[in-house]
C-alpha positions as CSV (number, residue, x, y, z in Angstrom):
1,M,175.6,-11.8,-44.5
2,K,176.1,-12.9,-48.1
3,E,177.3,-9.4,-49.3
4,I,180.5,-9.7,-47.1
5,T,183.5,-11.4,-48.6
6,F,186.2,-13.0,-46.4
7,R,189.8,-13.6,-47.1
8,S,189.3,-17.1,-45.7
9,P,186.0,-19.0,-45.8
10,R,186.7,-19.9,-42.2
11,F,187.7,-16.4,-41.0
12,L,185.1,-16.2,-38.2
13,E,185.8,-19.7,-36.9
14,E,189.6,-19.2,-37.1
15,T,189.4,-15.8,-35.3
16,A,187.1,-17.2,-32.7
17,G,189.6,-20.0,-32.1
18,M,192.5,-17.7,-31.4
19,P,193.5,-17.5,-27.7
20,N,193.5,-13.7,-27.6
21,R,190.5,-12.3,-25.8
22,H,190.6,-8.9,-27.6
23,V,190.2,-8.5,-31.4
24,H,191.8,-5.2,-32.5
25,L,189.7,-4.5,-35.6
26,I,191.4,-1.9,-37.9
27,L,188.8,-0.4,-40.3
28,I,189.6,1.1,-43.7
29,A,187.5,2.5,-46.4
30,T,189.2,5.4,-48.2
31,K,192.7,6.3,-49.2
32,P,193.3,8.4,-46.1
33,D,192.1,5.4,-44.0
34,I,194.6,3.1,-45.7
35,I,197.5,5.6,-45.3
36,K,196.8,6.3,-41.6
37,Q,195.5,3.0,-40.4
38,V,197.9,0.5,-41.9
39,P,200.8,1.7,-39.7
40,L,198.7,0.9,-36.6
41,Y,197.8,-2.5,-38.0
42,R,201.4,-3.3,-38.4
43,E,202.2,-2.1,-34.9
44,L,199.5,-4.3,-33.4
45,K,200.8,-7.3,-35.4
46,K,204.4,-6.6,-34.3
47,R,203.3,-6.6,-30.6
48,G,201.5,-9.9,-31.0
49,H,197.9,-8.6,-30.7
50,L,195.1,-10.3,-32.6
51,A,194.7,-7.7,-35.3
52,V,192.1,-7.9,-38.0
53,L,191.9,-5.6,-41.1
54,G,188.4,-4.8,-42.3
55,H,187.5,-2.9,-45.5
56,T,184.1,-1.4,-46.0
57,G,184.5,-1.3,-49.7
58,Q,183.7,2.5,-49.9
59,H,186.8,3.1,-52.1
60,Y,187.0,0.0,-54.3
61,S,188.7,1.0,-57.5
62,E,192.4,0.2,-58.2
63,N,193.5,3.9,-58.0
64,L,191.6,4.6,-54.9
65,S,192.2,1.4,-52.9
66,G,193.6,-1.6,-54.7
67,G,196.9,-0.2,-55.8
68,M,197.7,1.2,-52.4
69,L,196.8,-2.0,-50.6
70,K,199.3,-3.8,-52.9
71,E,201.9,-1.1,-52.3
72,F,201.6,-1.5,-48.5
73,G,201.5,-5.3,-48.8
74,V,198.3,-5.9,-46.8
75,E,195.1,-7.8,-47.6
76,P,191.9,-7.1,-45.8
77,D,190.5,-10.1,-43.8
78,F,187.0,-9.1,-44.9
79,N,185.3,-6.6,-47.2
80,L,181.7,-5.3,-46.5
81,N,181.3,-4.3,-50.2
82,V,179.1,-1.4,-49.4
83,R,177.6,0.6,-52.4
84,G,175.1,3.3,-53.0
85,E,174.1,6.8,-51.7
86,M,175.4,8.1,-48.4
87,H,172.5,6.9,-46.4
88,E,172.7,3.5,-47.9
89,I,176.4,3.2,-47.2
90,V,175.9,4.2,-43.6
91,S,173.1,1.6,-43.0
92,Q,175.1,-1.1,-44.8
93,I,178.2,-0.5,-42.7
94,I,176.2,-0.6,-39.5
95,G,174.3,-3.7,-40.5
96,R,177.1,-5.7,-42.1
97,L,179.9,-4.8,-39.7
98,G,177.4,-5.3,-36.8
99,S,176.9,-8.9,-38.0
100,V,180.7,-9.6,-38.0
101,I,181.2,-8.0,-34.6
102,G,178.1,-9.9,-33.3
103,E,179.6,-13.3,-34.4
104,L,182.9,-12.5,-32.7
105,K,181.0,-11.4,-29.6
106,K,179.1,-14.8,-29.5
107,A,182.5,-16.5,-29.5
108,G,183.5,-14.6,-26.4
109,K,185.7,-12.0,-28.0
110,I,185.9,-8.4,-27.0
111,V,186.2,-6.3,-30.2
112,I,188.0,-2.9,-30.3
113,P,187.1,-1.1,-33.6
114,Y,189.8,1.3,-34.6
115,V,188.1,4.1,-36.6
116,H,189.8,6.9,-38.4
117,G,189.1,10.6,-38.4
118,D,185.9,12.1,-39.9
119,T,184.9,9.5,-42.4
120,T,181.5,7.9,-43.0
121,T,183.1,4.7,-42.0
122,A,184.3,6.1,-38.7
123,M,180.8,7.3,-37.9
124,A,179.0,4.1,-38.9
125,A,181.6,1.6,-37.7
126,S,181.8,3.1,-34.3
127,N,178.0,2.9,-34.2
128,A,178.1,-0.8,-35.1
129,G,180.6,-1.6,-32.3
130,F,178.7,0.5,-29.7
131,C,175.5,-1.4,-30.5
132,H,177.3,-4.5,-29.1
133,G,178.7,-2.7,-26.1
134,F,182.2,-2.2,-27.6
135,A,183.7,1.3,-27.7
136,S,186.2,2.4,-30.4
137,A,189.7,3.6,-30.5
138,H,189.3,6.8,-32.5
139,V,192.5,7.6,-34.5
140,E,192.7,11.3,-35.3
141,A,190.1,12.2,-32.7
142,G,188.9,15.6,-31.9
143,I,189.4,17.4,-35.2
144,R,187.0,20.4,-35.3
145,T,186.8,23.1,-37.9
146,L,187.8,26.6,-36.9
147,T,187.1,29.6,-39.1
148,P,189.1,32.8,-39.2
149,K,187.3,35.9,-37.9
150,Y,187.1,37.5,-41.3
151,S,185.3,40.6,-40.0
152,V,188.2,41.3,-37.5
153,F,190.6,41.2,-40.4
154,G,188.4,43.6,-42.2
155,I,186.3,41.3,-44.4
156,P,182.6,41.2,-43.4
157,Y,181.9,37.4,-43.2
158,A,178.5,37.9,-44.7
159,D,180.2,39.2,-47.8
160,V,182.7,36.2,-47.8
161,G,179.9,33.7,-47.5
162,N,177.2,35.3,-49.6
163,S,177.1,33.7,-53.1
164,R,175.3,36.8,-54.5
165,N,177.5,39.5,-53.1
166,T,180.4,40.6,-55.2
167,E,180.7,44.2,-54.0
168,Y,183.4,43.4,-51.4
169,E,185.6,41.6,-54.0
170,I,185.3,44.4,-56.6
171,R,186.3,47.0,-54.1
172,H,189.0,45.1,-52.1
173,T,190.6,42.3,-54.1
174,S,193.5,44.5,-55.4
175,S,194.4,45.6,-51.8
176,F,194.3,42.2,-50.1
177,D,197.4,42.0,-48.0
178,V,198.4,38.3,-48.0
179,S,201.4,38.9,-45.6
180,A,199.0,40.5,-43.1
181,W,196.6,37.6,-43.6
182,H,199.4,35.1,-42.9
183,A,200.2,36.9,-39.6
184,F,196.5,37.1,-38.7
185,L,196.0,33.4,-39.1
186,R,198.9,32.6,-36.7
187,D,197.0,34.1,-33.7
188,R,194.6,31.7,-32.0
189,K,192.3,34.4,-30.9
190,N,191.5,35.2,-34.5
191,W,189.7,31.9,-35.0
192,E,186.2,30.8,-34.0
193,R,184.3,27.5,-33.7
194,G,180.9,26.6,-35.0
195,S,181.4,25.6,-38.7
196,L,179.7,22.4,-39.9
197,E,182.1,22.3,-42.9
198,P,183.4,20.1,-44.2
199,Y,180.2,18.2,-44.8
200,P,179.5,15.4,-43.7
201,E,182.9,15.0,-42.1
202,Q,182.3,17.4,-39.1
203,F,179.1,15.4,-38.3
204,N,181.0,12.1,-38.7
205,T,183.8,12.9,-36.3
206,R,181.4,14.2,-33.6
207,C,179.3,11.0,-33.8
208,S,182.4,8.8,-33.7
209,E,183.6,10.6,-30.5
210,A,180.4,9.6,-28.7
211,A,181.1,5.9,-29.2
212,T,184.8,6.1,-28.5
213,G,186.6,4.8,-25.4
214,V,190.2,5.8,-26.4
215,H,190.5,9.2,-28.1
216,L,193.8,9.5,-30.0
217,A,194.2,13.2,-30.6
218,P,196.8,14.5,-33.1
219,V,197.5,17.8,-31.3
220,E,196.8,19.6,-28.0
221,L,194.2,21.8,-29.7
222,D,192.1,18.7,-30.5
223,R,192.3,17.6,-26.8
224,E,191.1,21.0,-25.8
225,F,188.1,20.7,-28.1
226,M,187.1,17.3,-26.6
227,L,187.5,18.5,-23.0
228,S,185.3,21.5,-23.8
229,E,182.6,19.0,-25.1
230,G,182.7,16.9,-21.9
231,F,184.8,13.9,-22.9
232,P,186.8,12.2,-20.0
233,E,190.3,13.6,-19.7
234,D,191.8,10.2,-18.7
235,R,190.7,8.7,-22.1
236,I,192.2,11.5,-24.3
237,F,195.8,11.0,-25.5
238,V,197.7,13.5,-27.6
239,V,199.8,11.2,-29.8
240,G,200.4,13.0,-33.0
241,N,199.1,11.9,-36.4
242,S,199.9,8.5,-37.9
243,V,200.2,10.1,-41.3
244,V,203.7,10.9,-40.1
245,D,204.6,7.2,-40.0
246,A,203.2,6.6,-43.5
247,T,204.8,9.7,-45.0
248,E,208.3,9.1,-43.5
249,E,208.1,5.4,-44.7
250,A,207.2,6.5,-48.2
251,L,210.1,9.0,-48.2
252,T,212.5,6.1,-47.9
253,R,211.0,4.6,-51.0
254,I,210.8,7.6,-53.4
255,G,213.6,6.1,-55.5
256,Q,211.1,3.4,-56.5
257,S,208.5,5.8,-57.8
258,T,207.9,6.0,-61.5
259,V,205.9,9.3,-61.3
260,F,208.6,11.4,-63.0
261,D,208.7,8.9,-65.9
262,R,205.0,9.3,-66.4
263,F,205.0,13.1,-65.8
264,P,208.5,14.3,-66.7
265,A,207.4,18.0,-66.4
266,L,207.2,17.5,-62.6
267,A,210.8,16.3,-62.3
268,D,212.1,19.9,-62.3
269,G,209.7,20.9,-59.5
270,D,208.5,24.4,-59.1
271,F,204.8,23.5,-59.4
272,V,201.6,23.7,-57.5
273,R,199.5,20.6,-56.8
274,F,195.8,21.5,-57.1
275,C,193.1,19.3,-55.6
276,I,189.5,20.4,-55.5
277,H,187.2,17.6,-54.3
278,R,185.2,18.7,-51.2
279,R,181.4,18.5,-51.7
280,E,180.9,22.1,-50.6
281,N,183.4,23.4,-53.2
282,C,182.4,21.1,-56.0
283,G,178.7,21.5,-55.4
284,S,178.8,25.3,-55.4
285,D,179.1,26.9,-58.8
286,R,180.6,30.1,-57.3
287,R,183.1,28.4,-55.1
288,F,184.3,26.0,-57.8
289,R,184.6,28.7,-60.4
290,A,186.6,30.9,-58.0
291,L,189.1,28.0,-57.5
292,Y,189.1,26.8,-61.0
293,D,189.6,30.3,-62.5
294,A,192.4,31.0,-60.1
295,M,194.1,27.8,-61.3
296,V,193.5,28.8,-65.0
297,S,195.0,32.2,-64.4
298,L,198.2,30.7,-62.9
299,I,198.5,28.4,-66.0
300,K,198.1,31.2,-68.4
301,D,200.8,33.2,-66.4
302,G,203.2,30.3,-67.1
303,R,203.1,28.7,-63.6
304,K,203.4,25.0,-63.6
305,V,200.2,23.4,-62.3
306,L,199.3,19.7,-61.5
307,L,195.6,19.2,-61.2
308,I,194.6,15.9,-59.5
309,S,191.0,15.2,-60.5
310,M,188.7,13.1,-58.2
311,T,185.1,12.0,-58.4
312,Q,183.6,15.3,-57.1
313,T,185.9,17.3,-59.4
314,E,184.7,15.3,-62.4
315,R,181.1,15.9,-61.4
316,A,181.7,19.7,-61.2
317,F,183.3,19.7,-64.6
318,E,180.3,17.9,-66.1
319,R,177.8,20.2,-64.3
320,L,179.5,23.4,-65.3
321,G,180.3,22.2,-68.9
322,L,184.1,22.6,-68.3
323,R,185.2,19.1,-69.5
324,K,186.3,20.2,-73.0
325,E,187.8,23.4,-71.7
326,V,190.1,21.7,-69.1
327,E,191.2,19.1,-71.7
328,A,192.0,21.8,-74.2
329,L,194.0,23.6,-71.5
330,A,196.1,20.4,-70.9
331,K,196.7,20.1,-74.7
332,K,197.7,23.7,-75.2
333,H,199.8,24.4,-72.1
334,K,202.8,22.2,-71.4
335,N,202.9,23.7,-67.9
336,F,199.5,22.1,-67.1
337,I,199.4,18.5,-66.0
338,F,195.9,17.1,-65.7
339,S,195.6,13.7,-64.1
340,P,193.2,11.4,-62.3
341,V,194.2,10.4,-58.7
342,W,197.3,8.2,-58.5
343,S,197.1,4.7,-57.1
344,E,200.4,4.6,-55.2
345,Y,201.2,6.7,-52.2
346,V,204.9,6.8,-52.9
347,D,204.2,8.6,-56.1
348,V,202.3,11.4,-54.3
349,I,205.1,11.8,-51.8
350,A,207.8,11.7,-54.4
351,A,206.1,14.4,-56.4
352,M,205.5,16.6,-53.4
353,T,209.2,16.6,-52.6
354,K,209.5,18.8,-55.7
355,A,206.5,21.0,-55.2
356,A,206.6,24.7,-54.6
357,V,203.2,24.7,-52.9
358,C,200.1,22.6,-52.4
359,A,196.7,24.1,-53.0
360,T,194.1,21.8,-51.6
361,D,190.7,21.4,-49.9
362,S,191.9,18.0,-48.5
363,G,192.4,17.5,-44.8
364,S,195.3,15.0,-44.9
365,M,197.3,17.0,-47.3
366,Q,197.5,19.8,-44.8
367,E,199.2,17.4,-42.4
368,E,201.5,15.8,-45.0
369,M,202.7,19.2,-46.1
370,N,203.7,20.0,-42.6
371,V,205.6,16.7,-42.3
372,M,207.4,17.5,-45.6
373,G,207.9,21.2,-45.1
374,V,205.9,22.2,-48.2
375,P,203.8,25.4,-48.1
376,C,200.1,24.7,-48.1
377,V,197.1,26.7,-49.1
378,T,193.8,25.4,-47.9
379,L,190.9,26.1,-50.3
380,R,188.2,26.5,-47.7
381,F,186.7,29.1,-45.5
382,G,188.2,27.4,-42.4
383,S,190.1,24.3,-41.5
384,D,189.8,21.3,-39.2
385,R,193.6,21.4,-39.1
386,S,193.8,25.0,-38.1
387,E,196.9,24.2,-36.0
388,S,198.9,24.0,-39.2
389,A,197.8,27.6,-40.1
390,M,198.6,28.9,-36.6
391,N,201.9,27.2,-37.0
392,G,202.7,29.3,-40.1
393,G,202.9,26.6,-42.7
394,N,199.3,26.8,-44.0
395,L,197.2,29.6,-45.4
396,I,193.4,29.7,-45.7
397,A,192.1,30.8,-49.1
398,P,188.4,31.5,-49.0
399,P,186.9,30.1,-52.2
400,V,185.0,33.3,-53.3
401,D,187.3,35.3,-55.4
402,E,189.8,34.0,-58.0
403,K,192.2,36.9,-57.5
404,I,192.4,36.5,-53.8
405,V,193.0,32.7,-54.1
406,K,195.6,33.3,-56.8
407,A,197.4,36.0,-54.7
408,I,197.5,33.6,-51.7
409,I,199.0,30.8,-53.8
410,E,201.6,33.1,-55.3
411,Y,202.6,34.3,-51.8
412,A,203.0,30.8,-50.6
413,W,204.9,29.7,-53.7
414,D,208.2,28.3,-52.3
415,N,207.8,30.6,-49.3
416,R,210.9,30.0,-47.1
417,T,209.1,31.1,-43.9
418,M,206.3,28.6,-44.5
419,R,208.8,25.9,-45.3
420,K,210.5,26.4,-42.0
421,A,207.2,26.0,-40.0
422,P,207.9,23.6,-37.1
423,K,206.7,20.0,-37.4
424,I,203.7,19.5,-35.1
425,Y,202.4,15.9,-35.8
426,G,204.9,13.9,-33.8
427,K,207.1,10.9,-34.3
428,N,206.5,7.1,-33.9
429,V,202.8,7.9,-33.7
430,S,201.5,4.4,-34.3
431,A,203.5,3.1,-31.4
432,K,202.1,5.9,-29.2
433,C,198.6,5.0,-30.3
434,I,199.0,1.4,-29.3
435,D,200.7,2.4,-26.1
436,A,197.6,4.4,-25.2
437,V,195.2,1.5,-25.9
438,E,197.4,-0.9,-23.9
439,K,197.4,1.6,-21.0
440,V,193.6,1.6,-21.0
441,L,193.4,-2.2,-21.3
442,A,195.8,-2.7,-18.4
443,K,193.2,-1.1,-16.1
444,G,190.0,-2.4,-17.7
445,E,188.2,-2.3,-21.0
446,V,187.9,0.3,-23.7
447,F,184.2,0.3,-23.1
448,R,184.3,1.9,-19.7
449,D,182.9,-0.2,-16.9
450,E,181.5,-2.6,-19.5
451,E,180.7,-5.5,-17.1
452,A,179.0,-3.3,-14.6
453,R,176.9,-1.7,-17.3
454,L,175.9,-5.0,-18.8
455,R,174.7,-6.3,-15.4
456,L,172.2,-3.4,-15.1
């Protein structure tokens, strides 16, 4: 297809001519994809597998993709160059990637797509492969959102989730016991399944799972989720999270970072890194204002705040008319650093070595903070990394009341107990992922009983 660009004009012919029967197709699209998939790509190359790196083009700017690819020293073998609304991106990935996989199939290759987590690319790319009879290796498989049982803690969930109900907050904000909340979140029985947030990520990960032949689960909890949904036990491997490999590698390079030259206020540490970018937070006036107002209150109290602004953040600023206000805050308060997303991963890791706490609605940051021992506050009603809260290093801050959000962040600020939470995402994870795939291939194909099925 003419929209696809290849690193080499003869990429398909050259790949078809390689003696390897299996093509291990590592797919990337967003920053988290690059961070977590490149370690697997390197491991495959190191072991002599035919590894291909494909970019969908979903994140195409320098600060969201280009800079990090240069930092990691990799160049995609092809780019699908997808653009448009969500439904257009999904259809373009399926169509364009499907054509690439189809050409490799015609050449006698067996393609193994490696898809990551809960992204649109994971959902669409696994679909594209499955249409050709190829099942995926799902990196970061099984992540499902759990939500605390607010009513058991004493907060009626209807009040927490109701955008028009402020009675609970007026009566109870001042008495919210964060220490008791921290203890409550550590008990597995105080969580429940059923949330479809984050959107569309929880849909994406479930769809990806259905087209997966090797489920690479970060923690035992994710394995339990998949077993309860009927996925075959012999294809589920608890391997940890490959973000560990990327984070630990970046920690060896923090001396190369220039982040403290650009933002000298961060060099002394003692700051909170704020990130508000989930659709459900940025698309809701009430949720966004609760989080934003909590941040502003911290700034006015003299707390040092780093706000990383992303696409959805900017849209919320425009919709709510906050653009001039946030820029004025940055000019007036030296303790407020307002910045677009950074292009290099080493800068993020270097800065977080100095942070007192991370307040985020991201998924990956919850994992990275566990690796680094930084207290985390998740700005959502629940989490698809609930294991990090049960582990004690992460706190859920429901985005409904600025005072509660602020109180939770202040509690977590350089909290020694949270810093000592055990590391739960493994070591040498990329090697364990490829070990699992090789184990499956030693007995057959990733697409279970492929030849028998295709003879039917």
